[in-house]
N, C-alpha and C positions, 0 to 999 in steps of 0.2 A: 433379913430381906423382907421388906414389907409385902412383896408380891408372892411370897411362899417359895421362891426358887432357891436352890442351894447356891452357895458361893461358887462351886465348880461350874454349874450350868451358866451362871452369870458371866464367869470368866470366859467360857466357850463362846457365848454370844458376843462378848466384847472383842475377842480375837477374830471372830468371823466378820464383825463390822470393820475392824481395822484392815483385814485382808481385802474386803470389798472396796475400801477406799484407797487401796494401793500402798498401805504402810508396810514396809519391810522391816528392816532393823532400824528402830527409832534411835536407839542409843548410838551416839557418834555421828549422826547424820546432820550435816551443817545445813544452814538455810539455803534453799534452792534459789536460783536466779529468777527474777521476775521476767516473764515473757512480755515484751512491749505490746503484744496483741491481746492480752487478757484483760479482764475487767479491772477497773481502777483498784489499786492495792489498798486493802483495809488493814486495820490493826496496827497502824504505824506507831501508835502511842504505847504499845506493849513493851515491857522491860526486855522481852526476848528478842526484840528487833534491834539490829545495830543502828546507831545514830548515823544519819545521812542527811543530805540536803537535796532539795528539789531544784527544778530549773530556775527558780527565782531566788535560790540561795537560802530558803527557809529550812529549818530542821524538820525531819519527819515528825518528831514529837510535837513541834509547834503546829504542824498541819492537823494533827489528830487531837490537839488539846480541846477542840470543840468548835462546832459551827456557831455556837452561841456564846463562845468565850470559854476560858479555862474553868475547870472545876473549882479551883481555889478562888476565894473572893468573888463568887458569881455575881454579886450585886455591886462590885466595885468599892466595897467598904474597906475600912482599915482593920476590921475585926480579925483578931488572930495574928496580926503582924507583930513580929518580934517576940512572940510567945513560944515559938517552937511547935505550935499546934496547927494542924490544917483545919480550916473551917469545914464543917460537916456538910457533905453533899446531901441532896434530897434522898430520903429513905426509900427503900424498895416498896414500902406500903403507902407512900405518900400519894395524895390525890394528884392525878395527872391533868394537865391542861392542854393535851394534844389537840391539834386542829381536827383530828378524826371525829371528835365529838360533835363538831359543828359543820362538818363537810356535808354537802348535798350533791346528789347525782342528778342528772337530767331526768325529766319525767318521761318514762318510756315503759312499755309493757313487760320487758324482761331485761336480765343482766346484759346480754349480748347487745341489745339495742341501746342500752345506756352507755356501754363502753364505746359503741360506734359513734354516738353523739359527742362523747368527750373527745374522741379522736378527730372528729370533724371540727370541733371548736379549737383544738390545738392547731390544726391546719399546717401550713408551711411556716412553722413558728420562727419568728425573728424577735422575740421579746427580750432576749439577753444576748450577750456577746458570744455564747457558745454556738450560735448558728453559723458564725463566720467561717469555721473550718470543718464543719460536719459534712459527712457524705449522706447520711440518712438519719431521720428521727427514729429513735428506738422507743416505741410506745409501751409495749408489753405483749405477753404471749401466754396462752394457756386456756384453761377452762373458765368461762365467765361465771360458772356456778361453783367454783373451787371452794373447798372448806379450808384449804391451806394456801397461803400466799407467801412468797419470798420477795423481799425488797433489798436491792443492792444500792450502791452509791451512784454509779453512772456507767455508760457504755465504754468499752475499750475499743481498740482498733478493729478487731474482728466483728464486734457487734455493730460498729459504725458502718462497716462495709456491707453487712448482711441485713441490718435493720431489725435485728432480733436480740433480746438480752441474753447474756450468759451463753455464748457459743464458742468462746475461746477455751484455753486450758482450764481456767477457773470454772467456766460453765460446764465443762466435761466432768469436773469433780462435783459440782452441784448436782448434776444428773445422777451420779453415783450415790450421792447422799439421799436423794429422793427415792431412788430404787432400793436403797438399803433399808428404808422404813416401809417397804412394800407398796410403793406407789409408782406411778409413771409420770413423766414430765408433763404429759398432756392432761393430767388430773389435777395439777396445781396451777396457780397463776404466778407469773414472774414479771417483775417490773423494777424500775430504778427511781431514785429520787429525782435525777435530772434525765431528760430525754435525749440530750445531745452529748457527744463525747467531749470531756474537758481536754484541752491541749496537753499532749504528752502524758495523759492519764493522771493529771494532777487532781487533788481533791477539789470538788466544786466549791466555789467561793460563796459566802453567805448570801450575797445579793442574787446569785444564780439559783440558789436553793429557794429563796423566798419567791422568786419569779416562777419557778417551774413546779415546786411541790404542790401547789393547789390542784394540778392535774392528777398527781398521785393520790391525793386525798379524795378526789372525786372518783377515781378508780376503786379505791377501798370502799367508798360509800355505795358504789354500784354493785360490787361483788358481795360485800358483807361476809368475808371469810370468818370462820370460827377462830383461826389462829393465823397470826402474821409472824414470820421469822425475819427479823432484821439482821442483815448480813453486814456486820462491821459498824464502826463508830458513827460515820455520817448518816447512815440509814436509821440507826437506832435513835440518834439525837434528833433527827428530823421528825420521825414518827412520834416520839415521846416528848418532844419539846424540852429536852434536858441538856445539861452541860456534861453529864457523866460520860466517861469513856467506856468502851466495850468491855475492858477488863473488869470494870466495876459492875457493869450491868448484867453480863451474861450469866446464864445458869438459873435465872428465876423469872417466872412469868410476871408481867405487868398486865393490867387490864384497863382498857379505854373503851367506853361506850359498848360494853358487852363483848369486846374482841380481846382474846388473849394474845399477848405479844411476847415473843421470846427473842431477846437479843443474843446473838452468837457471833463467832468469828467469820469473816469473809473467806470464801474458798481460796482467793488469791493469797491470803495470809497463810492458809494451811499449806499451800504449795511451797512456801518458804520455811514453814515451821511445822513439819509433819507431826511432831509430838502433840500439838494442840488439837489434832483430830480426836484425841481421847475426850477432850472437853466438849467438843461438838457432838460426839457420840452421846454423852450424858444429856446434853441439851435436847437432842433430837428424840431420845428415849422419852423425855417428859412430854414433848409435843405429840408423839405417837400415842402415849398412854392417855393423854387428854382427848385426842380425837376418837380413840376407841371408846372412851367413857361416854362420849357424846353420840355415838353411833346409834 
């Protein structure tokens, strides 16, 4: 153990985390049913998830292959075809071209004022089709000076009704995750890639992400958190401008414009696959250790 703790104490800490997150007997527990009122389901591309189709008849794996296209043949070339080898995805240490690096926030004296100006600019947004069936715009919530920011995919039914991100079952689990690392929900900032609920909680379409994500990048520029936790494939792909899926990205920090970014599984995925909470625990330990080192 690099931190000097014994394997026994580390095991006790892990078990305490799992109890906090509500994990009972992991062995033999099948995937939980997705609540239609929770945040959009992430992690659909994971091998642990059963194949299914959405309301448009597309496979879940196809939905999660990537907002920017599949990992294989990312440039549309024929390299690797017929060879039995998969083209290499961008490495974890590769330079990122995330829009975060070029995002600008409004000129205002403090973070709260900048966020207020961004919300004013968003207005009663009708820039894409998602406005047609929404009840409320879900902008974001939390501490404007937060050192830790969580980004999800999009609002679910509960979030759409309340106008606040992560308030359904997945949101309740996210709150437990935040509390398990010794923080409160009002000490972090929580937002989504898109601000309006996609119909039937489907994955946001690429043009919807392109239209809405600039507001997210402005929020990031206004807050300047030390760490961003991307919850699920769409959030991580949008923030990092990559085609990689969450199963490839999670567990390691990326860095863009001085901000550490940790991709991990979405809480809605954890509700259906409780065993994956162990991996999220490992990811969040790294986040906590970094924040402590920066204190």
